[in-house]
Kinemage of the C-alpha trace (Angstrom):
@kinemage 1
@onewidth
@group {chain A} dominant
@subgroup {mainchain}
@vectorlist {calphas} color= white
{ca met a 1} P 108.019 88.315 102.688
{ca ala a 2} L 110.524 85.580 101.958
{ca his a 3} L 112.756 86.437 99.028
{ca ile a 4} L 113.184 83.437 96.761
{ca ala a 5} L 116.050 83.443 94.300
{ca val a 6} L 115.619 81.343 91.177
{ca pro a 7} L 118.755 81.282 89.011
{ca leu a 8} L 117.817 82.555 85.559
{ca pro a 9} L 119.897 82.816 82.379
{ca pro a 10} L 121.058 86.422 81.803
{ca thr a 11} L 119.769 86.361 78.211
{ca phe a 12} L 116.258 85.524 79.428
{ca val a 13} L 116.352 88.331 82.003
{ca ala a 14} L 117.600 90.761 79.318
{ca trp a 15} L 114.744 89.714 77.009
{ca leu a 16} L 112.214 90.091 79.829
{ca trp a 17} L 113.675 93.325 81.232
{ca pro a 18} L 111.324 95.807 79.443
{ca tyr a 19} L 108.413 94.083 81.201
{ca leu a 20} L 110.144 93.701 84.570
{ca val a 21} L 110.588 97.466 84.996
{ca ala a 22} L 106.811 97.742 85.531
{ca phe a 23} L 107.276 95.933 88.857
{ca ser a 24} L 109.021 97.073 92.015
{ca gly a 25} L 112.629 96.023 92.568
{ca arg a 26} L 111.783 93.439 95.230
{ca thr a 27} L 109.179 91.812 93.014
{ca arg a 28} L 111.165 91.534 89.779
{ca ser a 29} L 112.904 88.251 90.568
{ca thr a 30} L 109.591 86.681 91.560
{ca val a 31} L 107.916 87.859 88.340
{ca ala a 32} L 110.842 86.568 86.272
{ca ala a 33} L 110.583 83.170 87.968
{ca leu a 34} L 106.845 83.050 87.238
{ca ala a 35} L 107.556 83.890 83.589
{ca val a 36} L 110.038 81.005 83.354
{ca gly a 37} L 107.498 78.682 84.966
{ca ala a 38} L 104.834 79.840 82.489
{ca val a 39} L 107.111 79.040 79.554
{ca leu a 40} L 108.062 75.607 80.885
{ca ala a 41} L 104.786 74.470 82.475
{ca val a 42} L 102.679 71.757 80.926
{ca gly a 43} L 98.946 72.079 81.477
{ca pro a 44} L 97.128 74.996 83.086
{ca arg a 45} L 99.167 78.115 83.856
{ca thr a 46} L 98.200 78.390 87.527
{ca val a 47} L 100.695 79.707 90.064
{ca ala a 48} L 100.749 76.319 91.804
{ca asn a 49} L 101.537 74.535 88.542
{ca leu a 50} L 104.261 77.061 87.680
{ca leu a 51} L 105.898 76.505 91.056
{ca arg a 52} L 105.709 72.731 90.661
{ca thr a 53} L 107.483 73.108 87.323
{ca leu a 54} L 110.239 75.155 88.982
{ca gly a 55} L 110.557 72.668 91.857
{ca leu a 56} L 109.310 75.214 94.404
{ca ala a 57} L 106.028 73.582 95.404
{ca asp a 58} L 107.309 72.760 98.909
{ca asp a 59} L 109.165 76.043 99.420
{ca pro a 60} L 108.147 77.969 102.572
{ca gly a 61} L 107.919 81.207 100.541
{ca phe a 62} L 105.173 79.729 98.352
{ca ala a 63} L 102.731 82.553 99.170
{ca ala a 64} L 105.127 85.234 97.911
{ca phe a 65} L 104.429 84.161 94.340
{ca his a 66} L 100.668 84.503 94.817
{ca arg a 67} L 101.089 88.027 96.218
{ca val a 68} L 102.681 89.155 92.950
{ca leu a 69} L 99.359 88.722 91.206
{ca asn a 70} L 96.964 90.062 93.808
{ca arg a 71} L 98.687 92.485 96.203
{ca asn a 72} L 102.019 93.749 94.915
{ca arg a 73} L 102.080 96.992 92.977
{ca ser a 74} L 102.618 96.936 89.250
{ca ser a 75} L 101.543 99.051 86.320
{ca gly a 76} L 99.237 97.238 83.932
{ca leu a 77} L 99.214 100.281 81.658
{ca lys a 78} L 103.018 100.268 81.448
{ca leu a 79} L 103.005 96.525 80.687
{ca ala a 80} L 100.369 96.967 77.971
{ca arg a 81} L 102.286 99.872 76.403
{ca thr a 82} L 105.515 97.861 76.381
{ca leu a 83} L 103.801 94.872 74.777
{ca leu a 84} L 102.097 97.022 72.135
{ca asn a 85} L 105.376 98.743 71.249
{ca ala a 86} L 107.104 95.351 70.920
{ca leu a 87} L 104.321 93.989 68.688
{ca val a 88} L 104.270 97.066 66.465
{ca ser a 89} L 108.054 97.099 66.029
{ca ala a 90} L 108.078 93.363 65.256
{ca phe a 91} L 105.111 93.138 62.875
{ca val a 92} L 104.348 96.629 61.517
{ca pro a 93} L 107.593 98.639 61.692
{ca asp a 94} L 106.764 100.973 58.803
{ca gly a 95} L 103.190 100.273 57.724
{ca pro a 96} L 99.834 101.545 58.905
{ca ile a 97} L 98.721 100.335 62.330
{ca val a 98} L 95.265 98.749 62.305
{ca ile a 99} L 93.722 97.681 65.621
{ca gly a 100} L 90.569 95.579 65.696
{ca ile a 101} L 88.321 95.661 68.762
{ca asp a 102} L 85.860 92.927 69.658
{ca his a 103} L 83.812 91.975 72.668
{ca thr a 104} L 82.769 88.592 73.942
{ca leu a 105} L 80.099 87.726 76.450
{ca glu a 106} L 81.113 84.871 78.715
{ca arg a 107} L 77.806 83.550 80.004
{ca arg a 108} L 77.923 82.882 83.746
{ca arg a 109} L 75.387 81.647 86.258
{ca gly a 110} L 75.403 81.137 89.980
{ca ala a 111} L 75.258 83.191 93.142
{ca his a 112} L 79.036 83.305 93.570
{ca val a 113} L 79.777 85.013 90.251
{ca arg a 114} L 79.897 88.567 91.598
{ca pro a 115} L 81.128 90.640 88.626
{ca ala a 116} L 78.601 89.145 86.200
{ca ser a 117} L 75.965 91.559 84.956
{ca his a 118} L 73.184 91.587 82.383
{ca cys a 119} L 74.641 92.441 78.984
{ca phe a 120} L 73.236 92.627 75.468
{ca asp a 121} L 73.593 89.190 73.877
{ca ser a 122} L 74.221 89.680 70.165
{ca val a 123} L 74.226 85.925 69.461
{ca arg a 124} L 70.725 85.293 70.818
{ca ser a 125} L 69.190 88.606 69.742
{ca ser a 126} L 67.429 89.273 66.470
{ca thr a 127} L 65.814 92.262 64.811
{ca glu a 128} L 62.507 91.314 66.442
{ca gln a 129} L 63.759 90.479 69.918
{ca thr a 130} L 66.513 91.908 72.109
{ca val a 131} L 68.007 89.408 74.546
{ca thr a 132} L 70.246 90.037 77.527
{ca ser a 133} L 72.301 87.368 79.252
{ca arg a 134} L 74.015 87.285 82.601
{ca gly a 135} L 77.760 87.107 82.204
{ca leu a 136} L 81.114 88.820 81.952
{ca arg a 137} L 81.927 91.085 79.031
{ca trp a 138} L 85.474 90.808 77.724
{ca met a 139} L 86.914 93.447 75.425
{ca thr a 140} L 89.836 92.459 73.193
{ca ala a 141} L 92.076 94.569 71.011
{ca met a 142} L 94.015 92.924 68.179
{ca leu a 143} L 96.875 94.229 66.093
{ca leu a 144} L 95.902 93.365 62.530
{ca val a 145} L 98.738 92.832 60.067
């Protein structure tokens, strides 16, 4: 794997450090570069667009950035815990913590949508008729302040 060094301001790395510890040492600089690209990018936040923003679109180590998201080891649970702790300390330092949970059904069709399944569709259902739709169910948790 080609190691690509993107010079980053030390204050940005210090701000991002609690999240970077969830990644392995070799991957941290790549993740930090992707975070900078995500902040600066205009338009969709795809890896290719982030690299174009950083001026790395023609770099031979282009694939290393894609591996961060699909093959390299990281701890999603550790990232989620760090983010929740940061949100609670910023918005609810001494009050009660209220978390709202919601689900959304993203309706999907087509033979190539593998993870889609038949789920209860609360929008199209009524007391007389229960409707299921093919799609992806997304669960969201919100910190309510």
